[in-house]
C-alpha positions in Angstrom: 167.6 -6.9 -69.3 170.2 -9.7 -69.5 173.1 -7.5 -68.2 171.3 -6.7 -65.0 170.1 -10.3 -64.7 173.7 -11.5 -64.8 174.5 -9.2 -61.8 171.6 -10.6 -59.9 172.8 -14.2 -60.6 176.2 -13.2 -59.1 174.5 -13.0 -55.7 174.6 -16.8 -55.6 178.4 -16.9 -56.0 179.8 -14.2 -53.7 179.2 -13.0 -50.2 176.3 -10.7 -49.4 178.7 -8.0 -48.1 180.8 -7.8 -51.3 177.7 -8.0 -53.5 176.1 -5.0 -51.7 179.4 -3.1 -51.5 180.5 -3.5 -55.1 178.0 -5.2 -57.5 175.0 -3.1 -56.6 176.9 0.0 -57.6 177.3 -1.2 -61.2 175.0 -0.1 -64.0 174.7 -2.0 -67.3 175.5 0.2 -70.3 172.9 -1.2 -72.7 173.5 1.5 -75.3 177.2 0.9 -75.8 177.2 -2.9 -75.2 177.4 -5.2 -78.2 176.4 -8.8 -79.0 179.9 -10.0 -77.9 180.8 -7.2 -75.4 179.1 -6.2 -72.1 179.9 -2.9 -70.6 179.2 -2.0 -67.0 179.7 1.5 -65.5 181.0 1.9 -61.9 180.7 5.2 -59.9 184.4 5.5 -59.4 187.9 4.1 -60.2 188.1 2.1 -56.9 184.9 0.0 -57.6 185.7 -0.4 -61.3 189.2 -1.8 -60.6 188.0 -4.0 -57.8 185.1 -5.6 -59.8 187.3 -5.9 -62.8 190.1 -7.7 -60.9 187.9 -10.0 -58.8 184.6 -10.6 -60.7 185.1 -10.0 -64.4 185.7 -13.7 -65.1 182.7 -14.8 -63.0 180.5 -12.4 -65.0 181.9 -13.7 -68.3 181.1 -17.3 -67.2 177.5 -16.4 -66.3 177.0 -14.7 -69.7 178.3 -17.8 -71.4 176.0 -19.9 -69.3 173.0 -17.8 -70.5 174.0 -17.1 -74.1 176.7 -19.7 -75.1 179.0 -16.8 -76.1 182.4 -15.9 -74.9 181.7 -12.3 -74.0 184.3 -9.5 -73.5 183.5 -7.8 -70.1 184.4 -4.1 -69.7 184.1 -2.5 -66.2 184.6 1.3 -66.6 184.3 4.3 -64.3 181.9 7.1 -65.1 184.7 9.3 -66.2 188.4 8.9 -67.1 188.2 7.5 -70.6 191.2 8.0 -72.9 191.7 7.2 -76.5 194.2 4.4 -77.2 194.6 3.3 -80.8 191.0 4.4 -81.5 189.5 2.3 -78.6 188.1 3.6 -75.4 190.0 2.5 -72.3 190.0 3.5 -68.7 193.1 5.1 -67.2 193.1 4.8 -63.5 195.0 7.9 -62.2 195.1 8.1 -58.4 194.0 11.1 -56.4 197.0 12.4 -54.5 195.4 11.5 -51.1 193.8 8.2 -51.7 194.5 4.5 -52.0 193.5 2.2 -54.9 192.1 -1.3 -55.1 192.6 -2.0 -51.4 190.2 -4.8 -50.4 188.5 -3.7 -47.2 187.8 -7.3 -46.2 191.5 -8.2 -46.1 192.6 -7.3 -42.5 195.0 -8.6 -39.9 192.0 -9.6 -37.8 190.8 -12.1 -40.3 194.2 -13.5 -41.4 194.6 -17.0 -40.1 198.0 -17.4 -38.5 199.8 -20.7 -38.3 203.4 -21.8 -38.1 203.7 -21.6 -41.9 203.0 -17.8 -42.0 203.7 -16.6 -38.5 206.9 -14.8 -39.4 205.4 -13.0 -42.4 202.3 -12.0 -40.4 204.4 -10.6 -37.5 206.7 -8.7 -39.9 203.7 -7.2 -41.8 202.0 -6.1 -38.6 205.2 -4.5 -37.4 205.6 -2.6 -40.7 201.9 -1.5 -40.5 202.4 -0.1 -37.0 205.7 1.6 -37.8 205.9 2.3 -41.5 209.3 3.4 -42.8 211.0 2.4 -39.5 210.6 -1.3 -38.7 211.7 -3.0 -41.9 212.1 -1.1 -45.2 211.5 -2.7 -47.6 209.5 -5.7 -46.5 209.8 -8.4 -49.1 207.2 -11.2 -48.8 207.6 -14.3 -51.0 205.9 -17.7 -51.3 203.7 -19.9 -53.6 200.5 -18.7 -55.2 197.4 -18.3 -53.0 199.2 -18.5 -49.6 198.2 -15.1 -48.3 200.8 -12.6 -49.6 198.2 -10.3 -51.1 196.0 -10.5 -48.0 198.9 -9.2 -45.9 199.6 -6.4 -48.4 196.0 -5.3 -48.2 196.0 -5.6 -44.4 199.0 -3.2 -44.2 197.1 -0.9 -46.5 193.8 -1.0 -44.5 195.6 -0.5 -41.2 197.3 2.7 -42.5 194.3 4.1 -44.4 192.6 4.3 -40.9 195.6 6.3 -39.8 195.0 8.8 -42.7 198.2 7.9 -44.4 198.5 7.9 -48.2 198.6 4.3 -49.4 199.1 3.0 -52.9 198.5 -0.6 -53.7 199.2 -1.8 -57.2 200.3 -4.9 -59.1 203.6 -4.7 -61.0 201.5 -5.2 -64.2 199.5 -2.0 -63.4 202.8 -0.1 -62.6 204.1 -1.2 -66.0 200.9 -0.1 -67.8 200.9 3.3 -66.0 204.6 3.8 -66.9 204.0 2.9 -70.6 201.0 5.2 -70.8 202.8 8.2 -69.4 206.0 7.4 -71.4 203.9 7.4 -74.6 202.1 10.6 -73.7 205.3 12.3 -72.4 203.8 12.9 -69.0 206.4 11.0 -66.8 206.4 13.8 -64.2 202.8 13.0 -63.6 203.6 9.3 -63.2 206.4 10.1 -60.8 204.3 12.4 -58.7 201.7 9.7 -58.5 204.0 7.0 -57.1 206.4 9.1 -55.1 204.0 11.2 -53.1 202.7 8.4 -51.0 203.5 7.2 -47.4 203.3 3.5 -48.2 203.8 1.8 -51.6 202.5 -1.8 -51.8 203.4 -3.7 -55.0 202.2 -7.2 -55.8 204.0 -9.8 -58.0 207.3 -7.9 -58.4 208.8 -10.9 -60.2 207.0 -9.7 -63.4 209.4 -6.8 -63.5 211.9 -9.3 -64.9 213.3 -8.4 -68.2 211.6 -4.9 -68.3 214.8 -2.8 -68.4 213.3 0.6 -68.9 210.7 0.0 -66.2 213.3 -1.4 -63.9 215.2 1.9 -64.3 212.2 3.9 -63.4 211.3 1.7 -60.4 214.8 1.9 -59.2 214.6 5.7 -58.9 211.1 5.5 -57.4 212.4 3.0 -54.8 215.3 5.3 -54.0 213.1 8.4 -53.7 210.6 6.7 -51.3 213.3 4.9 -49.2 215.3 8.1 -48.9 212.3 9.9 -47.4 211.5 6.9 -45.0 208.4 6.0 -46.9 207.5 2.3 -46.5 207.8 -0.1 -49.4 206.3 -3.6 -49.3 206.8 -6.1 -52.2 205.5 -9.6 -52.9 206.9 -12.2 -55.2 206.6 -16.0 -55.8 210.3 -16.4 -55.1 213.2 -15.0 -53.2 214.7 -11.9 -54.9 218.0 -13.6 -55.5 216.1 -16.2 -57.7 214.3 -13.7 -59.9 215.9 -14.0 -63.3 216.1 -10.9 -65.5 216.2 -8.5 -62.5 219.0 -6.0 -62.2 221.5 -6.8 -59.4 221.1 -3.3 -57.9 217.4 -3.9 -57.5 217.9 -7.4 -55.9 220.4 -5.7 -53.5 217.8 -3.1 -52.5 215.1 -5.6 -52.0 217.4 -7.2 -49.4 218.0 -3.9 -47.5 215.1 -4.5 -45.2 213.5 -7.9 -44.2 212.7 -10.9 -46.4 209.8 -13.0 -45.1 208.5 -16.2 -46.7 205.1 -17.8 -46.4 205.3 -21.6 -46.5 202.6 -24.2 -47.2 199.9 -24.2 -44.5 199.7 -27.3 -42.3 196.4 -29.2 -42.1 195.3 -27.4 -38.9 195.8 -24.0 -40.5 193.9 -25.0 -43.6 191.0 -26.1 -41.4 191.0 -22.8 -39.5 191.1 -20.9 -42.9 188.0 -22.8 -44.2 186.1 -22.2 -40.9 186.9 -18.5 -41.0 185.9 -18.2 -44.7 182.6 -19.9 -43.9 182.0 -17.6 -41.0 182.7 -14.4 -43.1 180.4 -15.6 -46.0 177.6 -17.0 -43.8 178.1 -20.6 -45.2 177.6 -23.6 -43.0 179.8 -26.7 -43.5 180.0 -29.5 -40.9 183.3 -30.7 -39.6 183.3 -33.8 -41.8 183.1 -31.7 -45.0 185.6 -29.1 -43.7 188.1 -31.8 -42.8 187.6 -33.5 -46.2 188.3 -30.3 -48.1 191.4 -29.5 -46.0 192.8 -33.0 -46.5 192.1 -33.2 -50.2 192.8 -29.7 -51.5 196.2 -28.3 -52.3 197.3 -25.4 -50.0 196.3 -22.6 -52.4 193.9 -20.6 -50.3 192.2 -19.0 -53.3 191.4 -22.5 -54.7 190.0 -23.6 -51.3 187.8 -20.4 -51.2 186.7 -21.2 -54.7 185.6 -24.7 -53.6 183.6 -23.3 -50.7 181.8 -20.8 -52.9 181.1 -23.4 -55.6 179.7 -25.8 -53.0 177.4 -23.0 -51.7 176.3 -22.0 -55.2 175.5 -25.6 -56.2 173.6 -26.1 -52.9 171.5 -23.0 -53.5 170.8 -23.8 -57.2 169.7 -27.5 -56.6 168.4 -27.1 -53.1 170.7 -29.8 -51.7 172.4 -29.7 -48.3 176.2 -29.5 -48.4 177.2 -33.0 -47.2 180.3 -35.1 -47.7 178.9 -36.7 -50.9 178.4 -33.3 -52.6 181.9 -32.1 -51.5 183.5 -35.2 -53.0 181.6 -34.7 -56.3 182.6 -31.0 -56.6 186.2 -31.7 -55.8 186.4 -34.6 -58.2 185.0 -32.4 -61.1 187.5 -29.6 -60.3 190.4 -31.9 -60.2 189.4 -33.5 -63.6 189.1 -30.1 -65.2 192.5 -29.0 -63.9 194.1 -32.2 -65.3 192.6 -31.5 -68.8 194.2 -28.0 -68.8 197.7 -29.1 -67.9 200.0 -30.1 -70.8 203.2 -32.1 -70.7 205.0 -29.3 -72.4 203.9 -26.9 -69.6 205.4 -29.2 -67.0 208.7 -29.7 -68.9 209.1 -26.0 -69.5 208.4 -25.0 -66.0 210.6 -27.6 -64.3 213.5 -27.1 -66.8 213.4 -23.3 -66.1 213.2 -23.8 -62.4 216.1 -26.3 -62.3 218.2 -24.5 -65.0 218.1 -27.4 -67.4 217.2 -27.4 -71.1 213.8 -28.9 -72.0 215.5 -31.1 -74.5 217.8 -32.6 -71.8 214.9 -33.7 -69.7 213.6 -35.8 -72.7 217.1 -37.1 -73.5 218.8 -40.3 -72.5 221.4 -38.5 -70.4 222.3 -40.2 -67.1 223.6 -37.0 -65.6 222.4 -37.0 -62.0 220.9 -33.5 -62.2 219.0 -34.3 -65.4 217.8 -37.7 -64.1 216.4 -36.0 -61.0 214.7 -33.4 -63.2 213.2 -36.1 -65.4 211.8 -37.9 -62.4 210.2 -34.7 -61.1 208.6 -34.1 -64.5 207.3 -37.6 -64.6 205.9 -37.4 -61.1 204.1 -34.1 -61.8 202.8 -35.3 -65.2 201.3 -38.4 -63.6 199.8 -36.3 -60.7 198.6 -33.3 -62.7 197.5 -34.8 -66.0 195.3 -37.7 -67.1 198.2 -39.4 -69.0 198.7 -43.1 -68.2 202.1 -44.5 -67.3 202.4 -46.1 -70.8 201.6 -42.8 -72.4 204.3 -41.1 -70.3 206.8 -43.8 -71.1 206.2 -43.2 -74.8 206.5 -39.4 -74.4 209.9 -39.8 -72.7 211.1 -42.5 -75.0 211.3 -45.1 -72.3 211.1 -48.8 -72.8 207.9 -49.4 -70.9 205.7 -48.1 -68.0 208.0 -49.8 -65.4 210.5 -47.0 -65.8 207.7 -44.4 -65.1 206.7 -46.4 -62.1 210.3 -46.5 -60.8 210.6 -42.7 -61.2 207.3 -42.1 -59.3 208.5 -44.4 -56.5 211.8 -42.6 -56.2 210.2 -39.1 -56.0 207.7 -40.2 -53.4 210.6 -41.6 -51.3 212.5 -38.4 -51.6 209.4 -36.4 -50.6 209.0 -38.5 -47.4 212.7 -38.2 -46.5 213.3 -34.5 -47.4 210.8 -31.8 -46.4 212.6 -29.2 -48.5 212.3 -31.4 -51.6 208.6 -32.0 -50.8 208.0 -28.2 -50.6 209.8 -27.7 -53.9 207.6 -30.3 -55.6 204.5 -28.6 -54.2 205.8 -25.2 -55.4 206.3 -26.5 -58.9 202.8 -28.0 -58.9 201.4 -24.6 -57.9 203.2 -22.8 -60.7 202.1 -25.3 -63.3 198.4 -25.1 -62.2 198.5 -21.3 -62.0 199.9 -21.1 -65.5 197.0 -23.1 -66.9 194.5 -21.0 -65.0 195.7 -17.7 -66.4 
């Protein structure tokens, strides 16, 4: 049966521990699956949500590899279906005394600490040991893939062992839950679900932006929990003051406790992270390969982990030892694929939003200092993240020739060398652009 074969193939791409813990619990629902839709049944909500969040895209890719079709992958629990506009959908209500979607492999013990994340790590550990007392709320912010979610789960795992009631959710799931209960006039059930916990962990709070009705509900949930000394931990890709479309009263409350940032890891920390990942997954890489990956990959930890798993899968499939040549080939393919997915419009839109400049101004002839600086940043990112040549970029920006592009590139590189904060900002923008194209 193809559905079961796909799960077996997944063994090559993930760790043995996670395969046995999650994937072996899935059953392929051949009766309800269709030509373009594969349905898997998990024994409970926890496993269904975890597989759906982490492995659904991998399963879809394996199906496409085997069939050539873009399959819809459904991961459902044995029970808990509700009807939504005629279609079956899983609604993940939480038992009153349990956690949801906590990854048991994300602990404080296997979090690699360096100067870039020391403050956030120490604050998280303090909160885990003294929930509701140390810092409440704890607000962790930083670029994508730097370890914010790992720390959230570590806090959750630490307190589950203490028999405390922990809820971990993304703000997207919170929004979905709120919408569901609002539509079904069961808001009291929703409030009981989120307000009866000891610790509330919420990922990606920035996506609450512009959701006025949900912000109102979250405001009261926050007040209820905080008033009873229940711990709240939030993550975001930026400081609360910079989240546009967020009510001032919420921003104010997010600053009541402690705000901790995670910065880009230095080379030594990246090397330590790679070694730890290899140790946990039973993958052997020699120091030459490890150093090459650390030096040539961006600081997004998820992307680095993806490279390691891809190297291991490729090595297993073709029977080739992982050496420096193989690592260079795999990284080269990934970087080319990333460049194909990034558009000039994406770069202009993200930079203009971040620097509070109209997209049309970036492409204008204005010599305003702020606009010139933004234009240079866009050119640098476009040349770095896309396959566009300098003449092509000159044409896009209406410049005389490629020498203007070359000058802009040189200026940004000089500023990055002279100003560490500016360099961090460029890297942060690059992460946002690449993450946008991966969604």
